[in-house]
C-alpha positions as a printed Julia matrix, in Angstrom:
562×3 Matrix{Float64}:
  60.38   -6.36  -11.46
  60.85   -2.6   -11.37
  59.9    -0.7    -8.23
  59.2     2.96   -7.74
  61.37    4.69   -5.19
  60.39    7.26   -2.65
  62.1     8.37    0.56
  59.8    10.99    2.08
  56.49   12.72    1.67
  58.22   15.77    0.2
  59.84   13.95   -2.7
  58.66   14.4    -6.25
  55.09   13.28   -6.83
  54.65    9.83   -8.29
  52.56    9.79  -11.46
  50.65    6.52  -11.99
  51.54    4.62  -15.13
  48.9     3.81  -17.75
  47.39    0.35  -17.72
  49.03   -1.5   -20.64
  46.6    -4.43  -20.5
  43.22   -2.78  -21.17
  42.29   -0.61  -24.16
  40.8     2.66  -22.84
  38.45    2.65  -25.84
  36.72   -0.42  -24.42
  32.99    0.09  -23.84
  31.09   -1.18  -20.84
  29.07   -4.23  -21.86
  26.15   -2.98  -19.8
  25.99    0.75  -20.39
  28.09    1.29  -23.51
  30.09    3.99  -21.71
  33.71    4.17  -22.86
  36.19    3.36  -20.09
  38.59    6.05  -21.26
  35.93    8.77  -21.14
  35.34    8.08  -17.45
  39.08    7.82  -16.79
  39.74   11.22  -18.39
  36.92   12.75  -16.37
  38.39   11.3   -13.18
  41.78   12.76  -14.09
  40.12   16.17  -14.32
  38.58   15.8   -10.87
  41.49   13.95   -9.27
  44.71   15.23  -10.89
  47.57   12.71  -10.66
  49.72   15.49   -9.22
  47.64   15.31   -6.02
  48.18   11.58   -5.61
  50.91   11.8    -2.98
  48.56   13.63   -0.64
  45.57   11.34   -1.27
  47.83    8.32   -0.99
  48.9     9.26    2.51
  45.61   10.44    3.92
  44.52    7.11    5.32
  47.82    5.23    5.5
  51.1     5.58    7.32
  52.95    4.81    4.08
  54.63    1.88    5.81
  55.31    0.1     2.53
  57.59    2.81    1.12
  60.56    1.64    3.19
  60.29   -1.72    1.42
  59.84   -0.17   -2.03
  62.84    2.14   -1.54
  65.04   -0.89   -0.88
  63.75   -2.76   -3.92
  62.06   -5.34   -1.71
  58.51   -6.48   -2.37
  56.39   -5.09    0.49
  54.05   -7.27    2.56
  50.56   -7.27    1.07
  48.97   -5.52    4.02
  51.3    -2.56    3.42
  50.66   -2.33   -0.31
  48.56    0.68   -1.17
  48.12    2.7    -4.32
  45.13    4.22   -6.05
  43.32    1.3    -7.67
  43.59    1.3   -11.44
  40.28    2.46  -12.88
  40.44    0.44  -16.11
  40.9    -2.74  -14.09
  38.07   -1.61  -11.79
  35.78   -1.05  -14.8
  36.6    -4.51  -16.12
  35.77   -6.02  -12.71
  32.39   -4.24  -12.57
  31.45   -5.57  -16.0
  32.51   -9.05  -14.92
  30.33   -8.76  -11.8
  27.41   -7.85  -14.03
  28.02  -11.01  -16.08
  27.98  -13.13  -12.92
  24.74  -11.48  -11.84
  23.05  -12.08  -15.21
  24.12  -15.73  -15.33
  22.91  -16.3   -11.77
  19.52  -14.76  -12.5
  19.12  -16.82  -15.68
  20.16  -20.09  -14.04
  18.1   -19.73  -10.86
  15.05  -17.81  -12.03
  14.87  -18.59  -15.75
  14.67  -14.95  -16.81
  16.0   -13.47  -20.04
  19.26  -11.57  -20.51
  17.37   -8.31  -20.93
  15.37   -8.82  -17.75
  18.56   -9.59  -15.84
  20.27   -6.49  -17.24
  17.33   -4.36  -16.17
  17.56   -5.86  -12.69
  21.19   -4.77  -12.39
  20.12   -1.18  -12.99
  18.23   -1.23   -9.69
  21.26   -2.21   -7.62
  23.18   -0.25   -4.98
  26.98   -0.01   -5.21
  29.08    0.53   -2.08
  32.79    1.29   -1.8
  34.03    0.52    1.73
  37.04    2.72    2.38
  36.01    5.08   -0.4
  38.62    7.74    0.34
  38.03   10.89   -1.67
  35.33    9.16   -3.71
  37.22    8.52   -6.93
  35.94    4.99   -7.59
  32.44    5.83   -6.34
  32.11    8.57   -8.95
  33.7     6.26  -11.51
  31.11    3.55  -10.8
  28.31    6.14  -10.96
  29.51    7.24  -14.4
  30.1     3.73  -15.72
  26.98    1.78  -14.64
  23.38    2.97  -14.21
  23.16    1.99  -10.54
  20.18    3.09   -8.48
  22.6     4.51   -5.92
  26.39    4.61   -5.5
  27.61    4.95   -1.93
  30.97    5.5    -0.3
  31.9     4.74    3.31
  35.04    6.35    4.73
  36.22    6.31    8.34
  38.36    9.48    8.32
  36.32   12.67    8.5
  38.85   14.82    6.66
  39.0    12.6     3.61
  35.21   12.07    3.73
  34.7    15.84    3.61
  36.94   15.97    0.55
  34.73   13.37   -1.13
  31.64   15.45   -0.34
  33.32   18.53   -1.81
  34.17   16.58   -4.96
  30.54   15.54   -5.26
  29.41   19.16   -5.01
  31.7    19.99   -7.92
  29.77   17.43   -9.98
  26.54   19.37   -9.6
  25.59   21.28  -12.76
  25.3    24.59  -10.91
  28.79   24.23   -9.43
  30.74   22.59  -12.25
  33.73   24.82  -13.04
  32.15   27.63  -11.0
  33.1    27.8    -7.31
  30.19   28.93   -5.17
  30.33   31.23   -2.17
  28.36   29.93    0.77
  27.18   32.19    3.56
  28.14   31.13    7.06
  24.42   30.76    7.8
  24.21   27.97    5.23
  27.77   26.65    5.48
  26.69   23.32    6.86
  24.45   22.62    3.88
  27.33   22.6     1.38
  25.38   22.54   -1.9
  24.59   25.15   -4.49
  21.08   23.75   -4.85
  20.19   24.84   -1.32
  22.86   27.38   -0.47
  20.42   30.19   -1.26
  17.46   28.51    0.36
  15.46   30.2     3.06
  14.45   28.54    6.3
  10.68   28.7     6.42
   9.34   29.39    9.89
   5.67   29.67    9.0
   4.08   26.26    9.47
   1.66   26.95    6.63
   4.55   27.42    4.23
   6.48   24.3     5.25
   4.12   21.45    4.47
   6.96   19.14    3.5
  10.75   19.23    3.64
  11.03   17.08    0.54
  12.63   18.25   -2.68
  10.87   19.78   -5.66
  11.89   16.69   -7.58
   9.87   14.59   -5.15
   6.87   16.87   -5.57
   7.17   16.58   -9.34
   7.14   12.8    -9.05
   4.12   12.76   -6.75
   2.26   15.1    -9.08
   3.07   12.94  -12.11
   1.96    9.82  -10.26
  -1.33   11.35   -9.2
  -2.11   12.3   -12.81
  -1.37    8.88  -14.31
  -4.29    6.92  -15.72
  -4.77    3.15  -15.4
  -3.77    2.82  -19.05
  -0.44    4.53  -18.35
   0.19    2.27  -15.37
  -0.64   -0.77  -17.49
   1.85    0.37  -20.11
   4.5     0.8   -17.43
   3.88   -2.33  -15.36
   2.68   -4.7   -18.09
   1.68   -8.1   -16.72
   2.41   -6.94  -13.17
  -0.4    -4.36  -13.25
  -2.99   -6.6   -11.57
  -0.52   -7.55   -8.87
   0.02   -3.97   -7.77
  -3.54   -2.72   -8.23
  -5.41   -5.51   -6.46
  -7.95   -3.96   -4.08
  -9.04   -7.22   -2.43
  -7.04   -6.57    0.74
  -8.68   -3.19    1.24
 -12.15   -4.62    0.56
 -11.69   -7.43    3.08
 -10.55   -5.05    5.8
 -13.6    -2.84    5.29
 -16.09   -5.74    5.12
 -14.74   -7.18    8.35
 -15.91   -4.09   10.22
 -19.19   -3.89    8.27
 -18.35   -0.43    7.09
 -18.94    1.12    3.71
 -16.8     4.21    4.03
 -14.17    3.08    1.5
 -15.58    2.09   -1.86
 -12.86    0.24   -3.74
 -13.71   -1.07   -7.19
 -11.92   -4.3    -8.08
  -9.1    -4.07  -10.6
  -9.69   -0.37  -11.09
  -7.98    2.79   -9.9
  -9.71    6.14  -10.17
  -8.05    8.52  -12.58
  -7.94   11.28   -9.98
  -6.73    8.85   -7.3
  -8.97   10.49   -4.72
 -10.7     7.41   -3.27
  -8.42    6.75   -0.3
  -7.8    10.27    0.92
 -11.37   11.51    0.49
 -12.82    8.59    2.4
 -10.44    8.6     5.33
 -10.93   12.34    5.83
 -14.68   11.98    6.4
 -15.83   12.92    9.87
 -17.52    9.54   10.44
 -14.48    7.49    9.48
 -14.2     4.26   11.47
 -11.25    3.09   13.55
 -10.61    0.26   11.1
 -10.34    2.74    8.25
  -8.05    5.0    10.24
  -5.79    2.08   11.08
  -5.81    0.96    7.46
  -4.93    4.46    6.3
  -2.12    4.81    8.83
  -0.74    1.39    7.99
  -0.6     2.22    4.3
   1.09    5.53    5.05
   3.69    3.72    7.15
   4.29    1.23    4.34
   4.68    4.08    1.88
   7.24    5.82    4.05
   9.22    2.67    4.66
   9.21    1.76    0.96
  10.43    5.22   -0.03
  13.28    5.12    2.45
  14.34    1.66    1.31
  13.85    2.54   -2.36
  15.94    5.68   -2.68
  17.37    7.31    0.44
  19.65    9.37   -1.79
  16.61   10.88   -3.52
  14.24   11.68   -0.69
  15.47   11.22    2.87
  18.81   10.6     4.62
  19.79    6.95    4.73
  20.04    6.91    8.51
  16.86    8.88    9.17
  14.94    7.65   12.22
  12.11    5.56   10.78
  10.09    5.7    14.0
  10.28    9.48   13.94
   8.98    9.49   10.39
   6.12    7.24   11.41
   4.95    9.8    13.95
   5.43   12.96   11.92
   2.48   13.52    9.59
   3.94   16.74    8.2
   6.92   14.96    6.66
   4.93   12.72    4.36
   2.3    14.83    2.64
   4.14   14.33   -0.62
   4.14   10.57   -0.11
   0.39   10.68    0.52
  -0.02   12.33   -2.87
   1.89    9.45   -4.39
  -0.63    7.01   -2.94
  -3.48    8.7    -4.78
  -2.52    7.03   -8.03
  -2.07    3.42   -7.03
  -2.99    0.87   -4.39
   0.51   -0.41   -3.72
   3.61    1.72   -3.22
   5.64   -1.41   -4.0
   5.31   -0.77   -7.73
   7.95    1.93   -7.31
  10.44   -0.65   -6.14
  10.25   -2.47   -9.47
  11.01    0.59  -11.56
  14.54    1.07  -12.81
  16.22    4.35  -13.58
  15.28    4.38  -17.28
  11.61    3.86  -16.44
  11.7     6.76  -13.99
  13.19    9.01  -16.64
  10.7     7.8   -19.29
   7.66    8.54  -17.13
   8.74   11.53  -15.06
  11.83   12.95  -16.73
  14.97   13.66  -14.71
  12.99   15.21  -11.87
  14.76   13.5    -9.01
  17.69   15.15   -7.32
  20.26   13.11   -5.43
  20.97   14.52   -2.01
  23.97   13.98    0.21
  23.32   12.99    3.79
  24.19   16.51    4.97
  21.63   18.0     2.58
  18.93   15.57    3.53
  19.48   15.99    7.25
  19.24   19.76    6.96
  16.15   19.51    4.8
  14.45   17.06    7.14
  15.42   18.76   10.39
  15.14   22.43    9.45
  12.34   22.38    6.92
  14.55   23.83    4.18
  12.98   23.62    0.74
  15.64   23.14   -1.96
  15.36   25.67   -4.75
  16.27   23.86   -7.95
  16.62   26.16  -10.92
  16.33   23.28  -13.37
  15.07   19.97  -11.91
  16.18   18.11  -15.03
  19.85   18.7   -14.22
  21.79   15.72  -12.87
  25.15   15.32  -11.23
  27.76   15.23  -13.97
  31.4    14.27  -14.21
  32.94   16.29  -17.04
  29.75   15.89  -19.07
  29.06   12.27  -18.07
  25.75   11.75  -16.29
  26.09   10.11  -12.88
  23.89    7.75  -10.95
  22.83    9.17   -7.56
  25.78    9.35   -5.14
  25.9     9.37   -1.34
  28.97    9.59    0.91
  28.87    8.53    4.56
  31.52    8.91    7.25
  31.79    5.77    9.34
  33.39    2.36    9.76
  32.32   -1.13    8.76
  33.58   -2.2    12.2
  30.55   -0.45   13.69
  27.63   -2.93   13.53
  25.24    0.03   13.5
  26.8     1.49   10.33
  24.25    0.2     7.82
  25.6    -1.53    4.71
  22.74   -3.99    4.24
  21.26   -2.13    1.28
  24.34   -2.78   -0.87
  24.12   -5.23   -3.77
  27.68   -4.77   -5.04
  30.47   -4.05   -2.55
  34.04   -3.05   -3.43
  36.81   -3.06   -0.82
  40.4    -2.14   -1.57
  41.66   -4.62    1.01
  45.29   -4.83   -0.11
  46.4    -2.8     2.91
  44.39   -4.79    5.46
  45.85   -7.18    8.0
  44.43  -10.68    8.21
  42.61   -9.74   11.41
  40.88   -6.86    9.64
  39.93   -9.14    6.75
  38.2   -11.29    9.35
  36.36   -8.27   10.73
  35.33   -7.26    7.21
  34.05  -10.78    6.53
  31.98  -10.65    9.72
  30.51   -7.25    8.77
  29.52   -8.6     5.35
  28.13  -11.8     6.85
  26.12   -9.92    9.46
  24.5    -7.29    7.25
  24.63   -8.12    3.53
  21.82  -10.15    2.01
  22.41  -13.45    0.19
  23.33  -12.77   -3.42
  25.37   -9.66   -2.62
  28.53   -9.53   -4.75
  31.68   -8.52   -2.87
  34.97   -7.53   -4.53
  38.17   -7.55   -2.47
  41.78   -7.05   -3.55
  44.8    -9.22   -2.7
  42.9   -11.02    0.07
  39.6   -12.92   -0.24
  36.94  -12.89    2.45
  36.64  -15.77    4.87
  34.56  -18.5     3.24
  32.76  -19.25    6.49
  32.45  -17.58    9.83
  30.51  -17.44   13.06
  29.48  -14.14   14.63
  29.1   -14.12   18.39
  26.21  -12.35   20.15
  26.77   -8.68   20.91
  26.81   -8.28   24.69
  25.41   -4.76   24.64
  22.6    -5.57   22.17
  20.93   -9.0    22.36
  18.77   -8.09   19.34
  21.78   -7.83   17.03
  21.83  -10.88   14.69
  24.47  -13.52   15.33
  25.3   -16.92   13.94
  26.96  -18.42   10.86
  27.51  -17.02    7.39
  28.97  -18.38    4.16
  30.67  -16.71    1.17
  31.55  -18.36   -2.17
  34.35  -17.39   -4.55
  33.09  -16.72   -8.08
  36.25  -15.65   -9.87
  39.81  -14.54   -9.31
  41.05  -11.81  -11.66
  44.6   -10.62  -12.29
  45.05   -7.0   -13.28
  47.43   -4.07  -13.47
  48.76   -2.22  -10.42
  51.05    0.72  -11.09
  53.1     0.17   -7.92
  53.71   -3.59   -7.92
  52.67   -4.12  -11.6
  50.1    -6.76  -10.63
  46.98   -6.9    -8.5
  44.53   -9.7    -7.7
  40.8    -9.12   -7.33
  38.44  -11.66   -5.81
  34.79  -11.63   -6.91
  32.67  -13.33   -4.26
  28.99  -13.85   -3.51
  27.25  -14.05   -0.14
  25.53  -17.45    0.07
  24.23  -17.37    3.64
  24.09  -14.42    6.01
  22.34  -12.98    9.03
  20.48  -10.4     6.93
  16.92  -10.02    8.23
  15.64   -7.11    6.13
  15.04   -4.91    9.16
  17.1    -2.03    7.79
  19.3     0.33    9.84
  19.38   -0.39   13.55
  19.33    2.25   16.25
  22.09    1.85   18.8
  20.57    1.15   22.23
  20.95    3.96   24.71
  23.12    2.98   27.62
  22.65    4.08   31.18
  25.36    6.5    32.38
  26.75    3.89   34.76
  27.01    1.35   31.91
  28.81    3.89   29.73
  31.25    4.58   32.54
  31.84    0.85   33.01
  32.58    0.38   29.3
  35.02    3.29   29.3
  36.92    1.88   32.28
  36.91   -1.62   30.75
  38.24   -0.37   27.41
  40.88    1.67   29.21
  42.05   -1.38   31.17
  42.22   -3.43   27.98
  44.34   -0.78   26.3
  41.72    0.08   23.68
  41.77    3.75   24.66
  45.53    3.99   25.14
  46.92    2.76   21.82
  49.51    5.49   21.34
  50.72    4.11   18.0
  47.19    4.25   16.59
  46.76    7.77   17.92
  50.05    8.99   16.45
  49.32    7.31   13.12
  46.06    9.23   12.82
  47.76   12.47   13.86
  50.47   11.97   11.25
  47.98   11.16    8.5
  45.95   14.26    9.28
  49.12   16.35    9.31
  49.99   15.02    5.87
  46.46   15.53    4.6
  46.35   19.17    5.68
  49.97   19.75    4.53
  51.11   20.57    8.08
  54.27   18.5     7.67
  55.2    20.36    4.5
  54.66   23.72    6.23
  56.9    22.61    9.09
  59.57   21.55    6.6
  59.32   24.92    4.82
  59.79   26.8     8.1
  62.7    24.52    9.03
  64.37   25.17    5.66
  63.94   28.94    6.1
  65.49   28.79    9.58
  68.4    26.68    8.3
  69.04   29.2     5.52
  69.01   32.12    7.98
  71.43   30.31   10.3
  73.7    29.51    7.37
  73.76   33.18    6.32
  74.62   34.25    9.88
  77.49   31.75   10.03
  78.84   33.03    6.72
């Protein structure tokens, strides 16, 4: 076996070798996208010449001392950018497992199963600069592709890469005023903060308004064409009728199996001066359901993924666009069944994926995004991307929400066995049964028990179970071979409650925790601290600058001696 050699961070950059096992002209079985087209686009955005820096951002490069000696490094030291062609092959294989599972357990057709995959959320835990997240977004028509990275510096790089994928910024660097520097997108860099309450009815995007307008104008015939046999399920007014009859009121006149073309029945009735308490409660309940469904459906489209749901429930100004959506149909749940192609067919490419930073600024400051062309999508060298969202956080934090993921990828080759156990617990606590999880070199624990969280008795605890679906061997440019484990969550503690707010501690409890952690050594791990300092120095090229200064000083001293 041949090994690459490297002695320091300043040595010549290592260029990854091409995967000899997979033809780059291979097409994805699901989307038809050519693997090589995505790979070339990723090379444009992530030049191989920058690999040494990206490679060292989140690692201490501990394995290089083994490689330099020609000794195979321990698996938990092995790290190299994961081969994209192998990654693409794994994603297609995961899709096959999903289709077979749906057919065997629910008796649906191949086409129905394929359509179901299009509504899934992909998550890369330890996403780094976002290379594989963008690759997945270009390869498969996911509803949302997310990346979770613990280091802020590398996370910010991923966000910057995403901004370069926006049509308005592709190949054209944008200047951002300091006033808008925290927004970080060309779509809203020239936006104005609206102070007049009359001019800031909603902080939602123009794409959202376009959708709500299109929904309100749809006729029952159009909904029937879209929903097919499910039309009656979503447009059943019996629940509304029963609630009104119970209070002996006749303020809401709902006709069975019929939706008014103008969709005005609900809003007109509840705005009457003599509206009853039952009707008000019904109206508010439906608004709450609409908000919750929208957040769960597409946080990358409309609101930040960690937005406070309770705050939304109390803020009527935020949801005027959602109210418009309710004009056209009796159940917001019909949106949840629509895949990306159906959205595009009915509404065009009117939605605009927002990063968390964008969404938070929009929601908190009332900034209205100005989109020059709402039909433009994120693109990667001409390839259309699924919506993308990058978050900075750690799977070790039980309040970092990963429960919306349907397909999880973790480059776990560099993890210790203890961290694999922590990862297994995080998956078992949050991910729903059926979630597919891909790990490298190490599989997840097949079974585990999660203890109660002392600081939060409401946090789920108990047993979980994971099954191994397939073990795949593929190319790794450092050690020539890599093993990927495709697994499925069988049993978990998932309860569908969504993101959890961390309980606020009393000051004395916070002080107690700090002292306890200090005594246990959790706050005084000098090796961990120095590792992070070193990685950040490498990332920001501080070490190279120091070496350059040192070389200059050595040259000056040598000249003086001569």
